[in-house]
DSSP file (Angstrom, degrees, kcal/mol; ACC not computed):
  #  RESIDUE AA STRUCTURE BP1 BP2  ACC     N-H-->O    O-->H-N    N-H-->O    O-->H-N    TCO  KAPPA ALPHA  PHI   PSI    X-CA   Y-CA   Z-CA
    1    1 A M              0   0    0      0, 0.0    28,-0.2     0, 0.0    26,-0.1   0.000 360.0 360.0 360.0 138.9    0.0    0.0    0.0
    2    2 A P    >   -     0   0    0      0, 0.0     3,-1.3     0, 0.0    25,-0.1  -0.261 360.0-124.4 -57.4 143.2    1.4    3.5   -0.8
    3    3 A K  T 3  S+     0   0    0      1,-0.3    22,-0.0     3,-0.0     0, 0.0   0.842 110.1  50.2 -59.9 -35.2    2.9    5.2    2.3
    4    4 A A  T 3  S+     0   0    0      2,-0.1    -1,-0.3     0, 0.0     2,-0.1   0.575  92.5 100.7 -81.5  -8.4    0.7    8.2    1.9
    5    5 A A  S <  S-     0   0    0     -3,-1.3     2,-0.4    21,-0.1    18,-0.1  -0.419  73.2-123.2 -79.0 152.5   -2.5    6.1    1.7
    6    6 A K        -     0   0    0     -2,-0.1    19,-0.1     1,-0.0    -2,-0.1  -0.784  25.8-124.3 -92.8 136.5   -4.8    5.6    4.6
    7    7 A S        -     0   0    0     -2,-0.4     2,-0.3    -6,-0.1    -1,-0.0  -0.322  26.8-155.9 -74.2 163.9   -5.5    2.0    5.6
    8    8 A W        -     0   0    0     13,-0.0     2,-0.3    -2,-0.0    13,-0.1  -0.938  14.6-166.6-139.6 160.9   -9.1    0.7    5.8
    9    9 A D        -     0   0    0     -2,-0.3     3,-0.1     1,-0.1    -2,-0.0  -0.911   8.3-168.0-151.0 118.3  -11.0   -2.0    7.6
   10   10 A S        -     0   0    0     -2,-0.3    -1,-0.1     1,-0.2     8,-0.0   0.605  33.4-147.3 -80.8 -10.7  -14.5   -3.0    6.6
   11   11 A D        -     0   0    0      2,-0.1     2,-0.3     0, 0.0    -1,-0.2  -0.120  51.9 -33.5  60.2-173.1  -15.0   -5.1    9.7
   12   12 A Y        -     0   0    0     -3,-0.1     2,-0.4    22,-0.0    -3,-0.0  -0.597  66.7-151.3 -78.3 132.0  -17.1   -8.1    9.3
   13   13 A L        -     0   0    0     -2,-0.3     3,-0.1     4,-0.1    -2,-0.1  -0.868   2.7-150.2-106.6 136.5  -20.0   -7.7    6.8
   14   14 A L    >   -     0   0    0     -2,-0.4     3,-2.3     1,-0.2     0, 0.0  -0.548  45.3 -66.8 -93.6 164.9  -23.2   -9.6    7.1
   15   15 A P  T 3  S+     0   0    0      0, 0.0    -1,-0.2     0, 0.0     3,-0.1  -0.234 125.2  18.6 -51.7 140.1  -25.4  -10.5    4.0
   16   16 A D  T 3  S+     0   0    0      1,-0.3     2,-0.3    -3,-0.1    -2,-0.0   0.453 100.3 116.0  72.5   4.1  -26.8   -7.4    2.3
   17   17 A E    <   -     0   0    0     -3,-2.3    -1,-0.3     2,-0.0     2,-0.3  -0.696  45.5-168.4 -94.2 156.3  -24.2   -5.2    4.0
   18   18 A S        -     0   0    0     -2,-0.3     2,-0.3    -3,-0.1    -4,-0.1  -0.900  12.7-161.8-140.2 169.3  -21.7   -3.3    1.9
   19   19 A F        -     0   0    0     -2,-0.3     2,-0.3    -6,-0.0    -9,-0.1  -0.986   7.3-171.4-150.3 143.2  -18.5   -1.3    2.3
   20   20 A S        -     0   0    0     -2,-0.3     2,-0.3     2,-0.0    -2,-0.0  -0.976   3.5-172.9-138.7 155.3  -16.7    1.2    0.0
   21   21 A V        -     0   0    0     -2,-0.3     2,-0.5   -13,-0.1    -2,-0.0  -0.991  16.8-139.7-143.6 145.4  -13.4    2.9    0.0
   22   22 A T        -     0   0    0     -2,-0.3     2,-0.6     2,-0.0    -2,-0.0  -0.940  14.1-145.3-109.9 127.3  -12.0    5.6   -2.3
   23   23 A F        +     0   0    0     -2,-0.5   -18,-0.0     1,-0.1     3,-0.0  -0.817  25.2 167.4 -94.2 120.7   -8.3    5.4   -3.3
   24   24 A T        +     0   0    0     -2,-0.6     2,-0.4     2,-0.1    -1,-0.1   0.526  57.1  72.4-109.5 -10.2   -6.6    8.8   -3.7
   25   25 A E  S    S-     0   0    0    -19,-0.1     2,-0.1   -23,-0.1    22,-0.1  -0.908  82.1-120.8-110.5 133.9   -3.0    7.7   -3.8
   26   26 A Q        +     0   0    0     -2,-0.4     2,-0.3    20,-0.1    22,-0.2  -0.450  67.5  71.5 -67.8 139.7   -1.5    6.0   -6.9
   27   27 A G  E    S-A   47   0A   0     20,-2.1    20,-3.1    -2,-0.1     2,-0.5  -0.964  82.5 -47.3 150.8-164.1    0.0    2.5   -6.2
   28   28 A V  E     -A   46   0A   0     -2,-0.3     2,-0.5    18,-0.2    18,-0.2  -0.913  41.1-166.7-111.6 128.0   -0.8   -1.1   -5.4
   29   29 A Y  E     -A   45   0A   0     16,-3.0    16,-3.0    -2,-0.5     2,-0.4  -0.963   2.3-166.8-117.0 118.1   -3.3   -2.0   -2.6
   30   30 A D  E     +A   44   0A   0     -2,-0.5     2,-0.3    14,-0.2    14,-0.2  -0.844  13.1 173.0-100.8 140.8   -3.4   -5.6   -1.4
   31   31 A Y  E     -A   43   0A   0     12,-2.8    12,-2.8    -2,-0.4     2,-0.3  -0.958   8.3-172.4-142.8 162.5   -6.3   -6.7    0.8
   32   32 A Y  E     -A   42   0A   0     -2,-0.3     2,-0.7    10,-0.3    10,-0.2  -0.982  31.9-108.0-153.2 160.5   -7.6   -9.9    2.2
   33   33 A C    >>  -     0   0    0      8,-2.0     3,-1.0    -2,-0.3     4,-0.9  -0.840  28.1-148.6 -93.2 114.0  -10.5  -11.4    4.1
   34   34 A I  G >4 S+     0   0    0     -2,-0.7     3,-0.8     1,-0.3     4,-0.3   0.901  94.7  45.4 -55.8 -48.7   -9.4  -12.1    7.6
   35   35 A P  G 34 S+     0   0    0      0, 0.0    -1,-0.3     0, 0.0     3,-0.1   0.727 125.4  33.9 -69.8 -15.3  -11.6  -15.1    8.3
   36   36 A H  G X4>S+     0   0    0     -3,-1.0     3,-1.6     5,-0.2     5,-1.4   0.277  79.9 109.1-120.6  10.6  -10.7  -16.6    4.9
   37   37 A E  G X<5S+     0   0    0     -4,-0.9     3,-1.6    -3,-0.8    -3,-0.1   0.825  76.3  60.7 -61.2 -30.9   -7.1  -15.5    4.3
   38   38 A H  G 3 5S+     0   0    0     -4,-0.3    -1,-0.3     1,-0.3    30,-0.1   0.742 102.0  54.3 -67.2 -20.7   -5.9  -19.1    4.8
   39   39 A A  G < 5S-     0   0    0     -3,-1.6    -1,-0.3     2,-0.1    -2,-0.2   0.413 121.9-109.3 -90.3   1.4   -8.0  -20.1    1.8
   40   40 A G  T < 5 +     0   0    0     -3,-1.6     2,-1.4    -4,-0.2    -3,-0.2   0.743  60.4 158.5  80.0  23.4   -6.3  -17.4   -0.3
   41   41 A I      < +     0   0    0     -5,-1.4    -8,-2.0    -8,-0.2     2,-0.3  -0.679  28.1 132.8 -83.4  95.9   -9.3  -15.1   -0.5
   42   42 A V  E     -A   32   0A   0     -2,-1.4     2,-0.3   -10,-0.2   -10,-0.3  -0.838  38.6-154.7-138.2 168.8   -7.3  -11.9   -1.4
   43   43 A G  E     -A   31   0A   0    -12,-2.8   -12,-2.8    -2,-0.3     2,-0.4  -0.985   3.8-155.8-147.9 158.3   -7.4   -9.0   -3.8
   44   44 A R  E     -A   30   0A   0     -2,-0.3     2,-0.5   -14,-0.2   -14,-0.2  -0.994   7.8-166.3-138.1 127.9   -5.1   -6.5   -5.4
   45   45 A I  E     -A   29   0A   0    -16,-3.0   -16,-3.0    -2,-0.4     2,-0.6  -0.962   6.2-156.6-117.1 130.1   -6.1   -3.1   -6.7
   46   46 A V  E     -A   28   0A   0     -2,-0.5     2,-0.6   -18,-0.2   -18,-0.2  -0.935   7.6-165.6-108.3 121.4   -3.8   -1.1   -8.9
   47   47 A V  E     -A   27   0A   0    -20,-3.1   -20,-2.1    -2,-0.6     2,-0.1  -0.930  58.0 -33.2-109.3 120.2   -4.5    2.6   -8.9
   48   48 A G  S    S-     0   0    0     -2,-0.6   -23,-0.0   -22,-0.2    -2,-0.0  -0.431 111.1 -31.2  73.0-146.9   -2.8    4.6  -11.7
   49   49 A E        -     0   0    0     -2,-0.1    -1,-0.1   -21,-0.0   -21,-0.1  -0.914  67.3-145.2-111.1 103.0    0.6    3.5  -13.0
   50   50 A P        -     0   0    0      0, 0.0     3,-0.1     0, 0.0   -23,-0.1  -0.313  23.6-103.5 -68.5 152.3    2.6    1.9  -10.2
   51   51 A E        -     0   0    0      1,-0.1     2,-0.2     0, 0.0     0, 0.0  -0.349  50.2 -84.4 -67.2 155.5    6.4    2.3  -10.1
   52   52 A A  S    S+     0   0    0      2,-0.1     2,-0.3    -2,-0.0    -1,-0.1  -0.465  70.3 144.2 -65.0 128.3    8.5   -0.6  -11.3
   53   53 A H        -     0   0    0     -2,-0.2     2,-1.1    -3,-0.1     3,-0.1  -0.955  62.3-108.9-152.9 163.6    8.9   -3.1   -8.4
   54   54 A D    >>  -     0   0    0     -2,-0.3     3,-1.4     1,-0.2     4,-0.8  -0.764  43.5-179.9 -95.4  83.8    9.1   -6.8   -7.7
   55   55 A W  H >> S+     0   0    0     -2,-1.1     4,-1.6     1,-0.3     3,-0.6   0.780  70.1  66.0 -61.0 -30.6    5.7   -6.7   -6.1
   56   56 A T  H 34 S+     0   0    0      1,-0.3    -1,-0.3     2,-0.2    17,-0.1   0.839  99.8  51.9 -64.5 -29.9    5.7  -10.4   -5.3
   57   57 A K  H <4 S+     0   0    0     -3,-1.4    -1,-0.3     1,-0.2    -2,-0.2   0.770 109.3  50.8 -74.6 -24.4    8.6   -9.9   -2.9
   58   58 A L  H X< S+     0   0    0     -4,-0.8     3,-2.0    -3,-0.6     2,-0.3   0.781  85.3 100.1 -81.9 -27.5    6.7   -7.1   -1.1
   59   59 A T  T 3< S-     0   0    0     -4,-1.6     4,-0.1     1,-0.3     6,-0.1  -0.426 107.0  -9.1 -64.9 121.6    3.5   -9.1   -0.6
   60   60 A G  T >  S+     0   0    0     -2,-0.3     3,-2.5     1,-0.1     5,-0.3   0.747  86.7 152.6  65.3  23.6    3.4  -10.5    2.9
   61   61 A A  T <   +     0   0    0     -3,-2.0    -2,-0.1     1,-0.3    -1,-0.1   0.769  67.8  57.2 -59.7 -26.8    6.9   -9.3    3.4
   62   62 A K  T 3  S-     0   0    0     -4,-0.3    -1,-0.3     1,-0.0    -2,-0.1   0.503 113.3-118.4 -82.1  -2.5    6.3   -8.9    7.1
   63   63 A G  S <  S+     0   0    0     -3,-2.5    -2,-0.1     1,-0.1     4,-0.1   0.724  78.8 125.8  74.0  20.2    5.3  -12.6    7.4
   64   64 A D        +     0   0    0      2,-0.1    -3,-0.1    -4,-0.0    -1,-0.1   0.425  56.6  66.8 -93.9   1.8    1.8  -11.5    8.5
   65   65 A L  S    S-     0   0    0     -5,-0.3   -27,-0.0    -6,-0.1     2,-0.0  -0.939  87.6-109.1-120.9 145.0   -0.1  -13.5    5.9
   66   66 A P    >>  -     0   0    0      0, 0.0     4,-2.0     0, 0.0     3,-0.7  -0.356  33.5-112.7 -65.8 152.9   -0.4  -17.2    5.4
   67   67 A E  H 3> S+     0   0    0      1,-0.3     4,-2.6     2,-0.2     5,-0.2   0.834 116.3  60.5 -56.7 -35.6    1.5  -18.6    2.4
   68   68 A E  H 3> S+     0   0    0      1,-0.2     4,-1.0     2,-0.2    -1,-0.3   0.895 106.9  46.2 -60.2 -40.0   -1.9  -19.5    0.7
   69   69 A A  H <> S+     0   0    0     -3,-0.7     4,-0.8     2,-0.2     3,-0.4   0.921 111.3  51.0 -68.7 -43.7   -2.9  -15.8    0.8
   70   70 A V  H >< S+     0   0    0     -4,-2.0     3,-0.9     1,-0.2    -2,-0.2   0.915 110.1  49.7 -60.4 -43.9    0.5  -14.7   -0.6
   71   71 A R  H 3< S+     0   0    0     -4,-2.6    -1,-0.2     1,-0.2    -2,-0.2   0.766 104.0  61.6 -66.3 -25.0    0.4  -17.1   -3.5
   72   72 A A  H 3< S+     0   0    0     -4,-1.0    -1,-0.2    -3,-0.4    -2,-0.2   0.686  76.5 103.4 -79.5 -17.9   -3.2  -16.0   -4.4
   73   73 A F  S << S-     0   0    0     -3,-0.9     2,-0.1    -4,-0.8     3,-0.1  -0.478  73.6-127.7 -65.8 129.3   -2.2  -12.4   -5.1
   74   74 A P        -     0   0    0      0, 0.0     2,-0.1     0, 0.0    -1,-0.1  -0.405  31.0 -94.3 -72.0 155.4   -2.1  -11.8   -8.9
   75   75 A M     >  -     0   0    0      1,-0.1     4,-1.9    -2,-0.1     3,-0.3  -0.462  25.0-131.4 -68.4 139.0    1.0  -10.3  -10.5
   76   76 A V  H  > S+     0   0    0      1,-0.2     4,-2.7     2,-0.2     5,-0.2   0.891 109.0  57.7 -57.9 -40.4    0.7   -6.5  -10.9
   77   77 A E  H  > S+     0   0    0      1,-0.2     4,-1.9     2,-0.2    -1,-0.2   0.884 105.0  50.4 -59.6 -39.3    2.0   -7.0  -14.5
   78   78 A D  H  > S+     0   0    0     -3,-0.3     4,-3.2     2,-0.2     5,-0.4   0.900 110.5  49.4 -65.3 -40.5   -1.0   -9.3  -15.2
   79   79 A I  H  X S+     0   0    0     -4,-1.9     4,-2.5     1,-0.2    -2,-0.2   0.926 111.4  48.9 -63.5 -44.0   -3.4   -6.7  -13.8
   80   80 A M  H  < S+     0   0    0     -4,-2.7    -1,-0.2     1,-0.2    -2,-0.2   0.863 118.5  40.2 -64.4 -35.4   -1.9   -4.0  -15.9
   81   81 A T  H  < S+     0   0    0     -4,-1.9    -2,-0.2    -5,-0.2    -1,-0.2   0.921 128.7  27.1 -78.2 -46.4   -2.1   -6.1  -19.0
   82   82 A K  H  < S-     0   0    0     -4,-3.2     2,-1.3    -5,-0.2    -3,-0.2   0.643  88.0-140.2 -96.0 -17.7   -5.5   -7.8  -18.6
   83   83 A G  S  < S+     0   0    0     -4,-2.5     2,-0.4    -5,-0.4    -1,-0.1  -0.375  84.0  36.3  88.1 -58.3   -7.3   -5.2  -16.4
   84   84 A I        -     0   0    0     -2,-1.3     2,-0.5    -6,-0.1    -4,-0.0  -0.997  65.4-169.8-130.5 133.5   -9.0   -7.8  -14.2
   85   85 A V        -     0   0    0     -2,-0.4     2,-0.4     2,-0.0    -6,-0.1  -0.982   9.1-179.3-123.9 119.2   -7.5  -11.1  -13.1
   86   86 A R        -     0   0    0     -2,-0.5     2,-0.4     2,-0.0    -2,-0.0  -0.954   7.0-166.0-119.0 138.7   -9.7  -13.6  -11.4
   87   87 A R              0   0    0     -2,-0.4    -2,-0.0     1,-0.1   -15,-0.0  -0.968 360.0 360.0-121.9 139.4   -8.6  -17.0  -10.1
   88   88 A A              0   0    0     -2,-0.4    -1,-0.1     0, 0.0    -2,-0.0   0.400 360.0 360.0-106.9 360.0  -11.0  -19.7   -9.1
């Protein structure tokens, strides 16, 4: 997440509840579902044109995510090329 960006937390959402966030800083935002992170339920949002990085080394760099979640993040390059990357 960009250093100047504010973090967010949707808390737990029940059926028919929603949450939104507006991204004002250019960069890569990784997010995950806390109760399902071990299942690799994660997402990555690219805002603008990110600087060149090896993003895969930054994902979970603090060791705070399970390996399943880290492996589930799509490559930034794939997102930039394809627009949307979904994995089943």
